[in-house]
C-alpha positions in Angstrom: -14.6 10.5 -21.4 -14.3 8.6 -24.6 -12.1 5.8 -25.4 -8.9 6.8 -26.7 -7.2 5.9 -30.1 -3.6 6.1 -29.7 -1.0 6.9 -32.5 1.1 3.9 -33.7 4.1 5.8 -31.6 2.9 4.4 -28.5 1.9 0.7 -29.7 4.0 -1.7 -27.8 7.0 -3.3 -29.5 7.6 -7.2 -29.7 4.6 -7.3 -26.8 4.5 -10.9 -27.7 7.5 -12.4 -27.9 9.6 -13.9 -25.3 12.5 -11.8 -23.9 15.8 -12.5 -24.7 17.8 -11.2 -21.4 21.7 -11.0 -21.4 22.6 -10.7 -17.9 26.1 -9.7 -16.5 28.3 -12.7 -16.2 29.7 -11.5 -13.3 27.7 -10.1 -10.6 30.4 -8.1 -8.9 30.1 -5.2 -11.7 26.9 -4.6 -9.4 29.0 -3.7 -6.5 27.7 -3.4 -3.2 23.9 -3.4 -3.4 21.0 -2.8 -0.7 17.7 -4.0 -1.3 15.4 -1.7 0.8 12.1 -2.6 2.2 10.2 -2.6 5.4 9.7 0.9 6.2 7.3 2.7 7.9 4.3 2.5 5.6 0.8 0.5 5.8 2.3 -1.5 3.1 5.5 -2.6 5.2 4.2 -6.2 5.5 3.8 -6.6 2.1 7.3 -5.0 1.7 9.0 -7.3 3.7 7.3 -9.9 1.7 8.5 -8.9 -1.8 12.1 -7.5 -0.6 13.0 -10.9 1.2 12.3 -12.8 -2.4 14.1 -10.5 -4.2 17.1 -10.4 -1.7 17.1 -14.2 -1.8 17.6 -13.9 -5.8 20.0 -11.6 -6.0 22.1 -13.5 -3.6 21.6 -16.8 -5.3 23.1 -15.3 -8.6 25.9 -14.2 -6.4 25.3 -10.1 -5.8 26.8 -8.8 -3.0 23.6 -7.3 -1.5 22.1 -6.6 2.0 18.6 -6.0 3.3 18.4 -2.6 4.2 15.1 -1.3 6.4 14.6 2.5 7.1 12.7 1.7 10.1 15.9 0.1 12.0 18.4 1.4 9.7 20.4 4.8 9.8 19.1 6.2 6.2 22.4 8.2 5.9 24.3 4.3 5.7 22.7 4.2 2.0 25.6 6.3 1.1 27.9 3.5 1.3 26.3 1.6 -1.3 27.0 1.3 -4.8 23.1 0.8 -5.6 19.7 0.4 -4.3 17.2 -2.2 -5.3 13.9 -0.5 -4.0 11.0 -2.9 -3.0 9.7 -0.2 -0.3 6.0 -0.2 -1.1 4.0 2.8 0.1 4.7 6.2 1.7 8.5 6.9 2.1 9.9 4.3 -0.7 7.3 4.7 -3.8 6.6 8.5 -3.0 9.7 10.5 -4.5 11.4 10.5 -0.7 13.8 7.7 -0.7 13.9 8.4 -4.8 15.3 12.3 -3.9 17.6 11.1 -0.8 19.2 8.5 -3.5 19.9 10.9 -6.4 21.2 13.7 -3.8 23.9 10.5 -2.9 24.2 10.1 -6.5 23.2 6.5 -5.6 21.8 4.5 -9.0 18.4 3.1 -8.1 15.9 0.8 -9.6 12.5 2.0 -11.0 11.3 5.5 -11.4 12.8 9.0 -9.9 11.3 11.9 -7.6 8.2 13.1 -10.3 7.1 9.8 -11.4 7.0 8.2 -8.1 5.6 11.6 -6.5 2.6 11.8 -8.9 2.2 8.0 -9.1 1.7 7.9 -5.5 -1.0 10.5 -5.8 -4.2 9.0 -7.6 -5.7 12.2 -8.2 -3.0 13.8 -9.6 -2.1 10.6 -11.8 -5.9 11.0 -12.9 -5.5 14.6 -13.7 -2.8 14.2 -15.9 -4.0 11.3 -17.6 -7.1 12.9 -18.4 -5.4 16.0 -19.5 -3.1 13.8 -22.1 -6.4 12.7 -23.2 -6.1 8.8 -21.9 -9.4 7.4 -20.6 -9.6 7.1 -16.7 -12.5 6.7 -14.0 -14.2 9.8 -13.1 -13.7 10.7 -10.0 -14.8 13.3 -6.7 -12.4 14.3 -3.8 -14.3 13.8 -0.6 -14.1 15.6 2.8 -15.9 15.1 6.1 -18.0 18.3 4.6 -19.0 16.6 1.2 -22.7 16.3 0.4 -22.8 12.5 -0.2 -26.2 13.1 -2.0 -24.3 15.1 -4.6 -21.3 12.6 -5.0 -23.9 9.7 -5.6 -25.7 12.1 -8.6 -22.0 12.9 -10.1 -20.6 9.0 -9.7 -23.7 7.0 -9.6 -23.7 4.0 -7.3 -22.1 1.6 -6.8 -18.7 3.5 -6.2 -15.6 3.0 -4.5 -13.8 5.1 -1.9 -10.2 5.2 -1.7 -7.4 6.6 0.2 -5.1 9.3 -2.4 -2.1 7.9 -0.9 -2.1 4.5 -0.7 -1.6 0.9 -2.4 -2.4 -2.6 -2.3 -5.9 -1.5 -1.6 -5.6 -0.5 1.5 -8.3 1.8 2.9 -10.8 1.1 0.0 -14.5 0.3 0.3 -17.4 -0.5 -2.3 -20.1 1.4 -1.5 -23.7 0.1 -2.8 -26.0 2.8 -1.2 -26.1 6.4 0.2 -25.5 5.5 3.5 -22.6 3.4 3.4 -20.6 6.7 1.9 -19.8 8.4 5.6 -18.5 5.0 7.1 -16.4 4.3 3.8 -15.2 7.6 4.0 -13.7 7.4 7.5 -12.0 4.1 6.7 -9.9 5.9 3.9 -9.6 8.9 6.0 -7.8 6.7 8.7 -5.0 5.9 6.4 -4.2 9.9 5.5 -5.4 13.0 4.6 -6.8 12.9 1.3 -9.8 10.9 0.2 -11.4 10.1 -3.2 -14.7 8.7 -4.4 -14.3 6.8 -7.9 -17.2 5.5 -10.4 -17.5 2.0 -10.3 -16.6 0.2 -13.2 -18.6 -2.8 -14.2 -16.7 -5.5 -16.1 -13.1 -7.0 -16.4 -10.3 -5.9 -14.4 -6.7 -5.9 -16.2 -3.2 -4.8 -14.9 -0.5 -4.2 -17.5 3.3 -4.8 -16.3 5.9 -2.7 -18.0 9.4 -3.3 -18.0 12.1 -1.3 -20.4 8.8 0.7 -22.1 7.9 -2.6 -23.3 4.3 -3.5 -22.4 3.8 -7.5 -21.2 1.2 -9.9 -21.8 -2.4 -8.6 -20.1 -3.2 -10.2 -17.2 -6.9 -10.7 -16.1 -8.1 -10.5 -12.6 -10.8 -12.1 -11.2 -11.8 -12.0 -7.7 -13.6 -15.1 -6.3 -16.2 -12.8 -5.0 -16.8 -11.3 -8.5 -19.4 -8.4 -6.5 -16.3 -6.9 -4.9 -13.1 -5.9 -6.3 -9.3 -6.9 -6.3 -8.7 -6.3 -2.6 -5.9 -6.8 -0.1 -7.2 -10.0 0.9 -7.6 -11.3 -2.8 -3.9 -9.9 -3.7 -2.3 -11.4 -0.8 -4.2 -13.8 1.5 -6.4 -15.8 -0.8 -5.6 -19.0 -3.1 -8.5 -18.4 -5.1 -8.5 -15.5 -7.1 -7.7 -16.3 -10.6 -5.1 -14.6 -12.7 -5.4 -15.5 -16.5 -3.0 -15.3 -19.2 -3.7 -15.2 -22.0 -6.4 -12.8 -20.4 -9.4 -13.2 -22.8 -9.2 -10.4 -25.0 -9.3 -10.4 -28.4 -5.6 -9.8 -30.1 -7.1 -5.9 -31.3 -8.0 -5.2 -27.6 -4.9 -6.5 -26.0 -2.9 -4.8 -28.0 -4.9 -1.1 -27.5 -4.8 -2.1 -23.9 -1.1 -2.5 -23.8 -0.6 0.8 -25.9 -3.2 2.6 -23.7 -1.2 1.6 -20.6 2.3 2.6 -22.0 1.1 5.6 -22.8 -0.1 6.1 -19.2 3.4 5.1 -17.9 5.2 7.7 -20.0 3.0 10.3 -19.4 3.6 10.1 -15.7 7.3 10.1 -16.7 7.9 6.4 -15.1 11.0 4.4 -16.1 12.4 1.2 -15.7 9.5 -0.8 -14.8 5.8 -0.6 -12.9 2.1 -1.6 -13.6 -0.9 -0.1 -14.5 -4.2 -1.3 -13.6 -7.2 -0.6 -16.0 -10.9 -1.9 -16.4 -13.0 -2.5 -19.5 -16.7 -1.6 -19.0 -19.6 -3.5 -20.3 -19.6 -1.5 -23.7 -15.7 -2.6 -24.2 -14.4 0.5 -23.3 -11.2 0.5 -21.3 -10.5 2.9 -18.4 -7.2 3.4 -16.4 -7.3 3.0 -12.6 -3.6 3.5 -11.2 -0.1 3.2 -11.8 2.1 1.3 -9.5 5.8 2.2 -9.4 7.5 -0.2 -7.0 4.9 -3.4 -7.7 5.1 -6.3 -5.5 7.2 -9.3 -5.6 5.5 -11.4 -3.4 4.4 -15.0 -4.6 1.1 -13.5 -5.5 2.5 -10.7 -7.1 1.6 -9.6 -10.9 5.2 -8.7 -12.4 6.6 -12.0 -11.8 3.3 -13.8 -13.2 3.6 -11.1 -16.6 7.7 -12.3 -16.6 6.9 -15.8 -16.3 4.8 -15.8 -19.3 7.6 -13.9 -21.4 10.2 -16.6 -20.6 11.7 -14.8 -17.8 12.2 -16.8 -14.4 11.9 -14.9 -11.0 15.8 -14.7 -10.6 16.3 -13.2 -14.1 13.6 -10.7 -13.6 15.3 -9.4 -10.5 18.9 -9.2 -11.9 17.3 -7.9 -14.7 15.6 -4.7 -13.1 19.0 -4.6 -10.9 20.7 -4.2 -14.0 18.6 -1.4 -15.4 21.0 0.8 -13.1 24.2 -0.1 -14.6 
């Protein structure tokens, strides 16, 4: 698919301005708040790290806030809360299940609703939607145990990347450099769920774009220490040698274009509140959407706090601002 030209209505507003955030002076306006994190997904450890940071930030602001873990707490007890800050990464918290429950209980919640969450957690459905909207996304193929591996290579070329369709945090992903590596990569991804995809490897620079309040924040360029690989779980959460660049190194025009493309992708999925879009720029300068994250990480290595800081927003202000979206 060719590079997409976006209309002015999709251009981000004040993308380089410092945020002026007016927060409630009286934290009691939030009532009783549950920060939901932990859960049963493969991202449980990351969710606990993110949720603990959010919990402390809200506590320090004076919010009446409690940790709620669906793995150990009775999910029906959420009816006793006035609102929910959702930091439940992965299945159960990011795929529409929690969102549907809270909507049924009529409890305000941070982030996207059922539809956007369900679509966003499914990489294939997300890419099909973007493709239908004319937004540039990397070519892909669905895989099964009976797939003709040579046909996949003929279609997507080498290298390519194999991913579970319904996972986040780069869990289960493998870069494939040779044909005979495909079966093992498939098995690794299939161990995470029932759907697996192969995606064309885009050689170039990797970027992430944070969206808050329908506003695209400064683009972050990601550079793993091992530049032959990708921004995997280790690079995201465990290594201290991953490069994060703000400014990202793009020209002003290219950064605005990528922000506009990301905002259009965010809206196409019907995402709301806050989230993150991941994208690549190939060696010809074209941008390619990879995926959307509707419940992004909030750990010490996470990208949303980095982008917010670049706009003059500290972590506590960021957390309170996101919670205030539920008022």
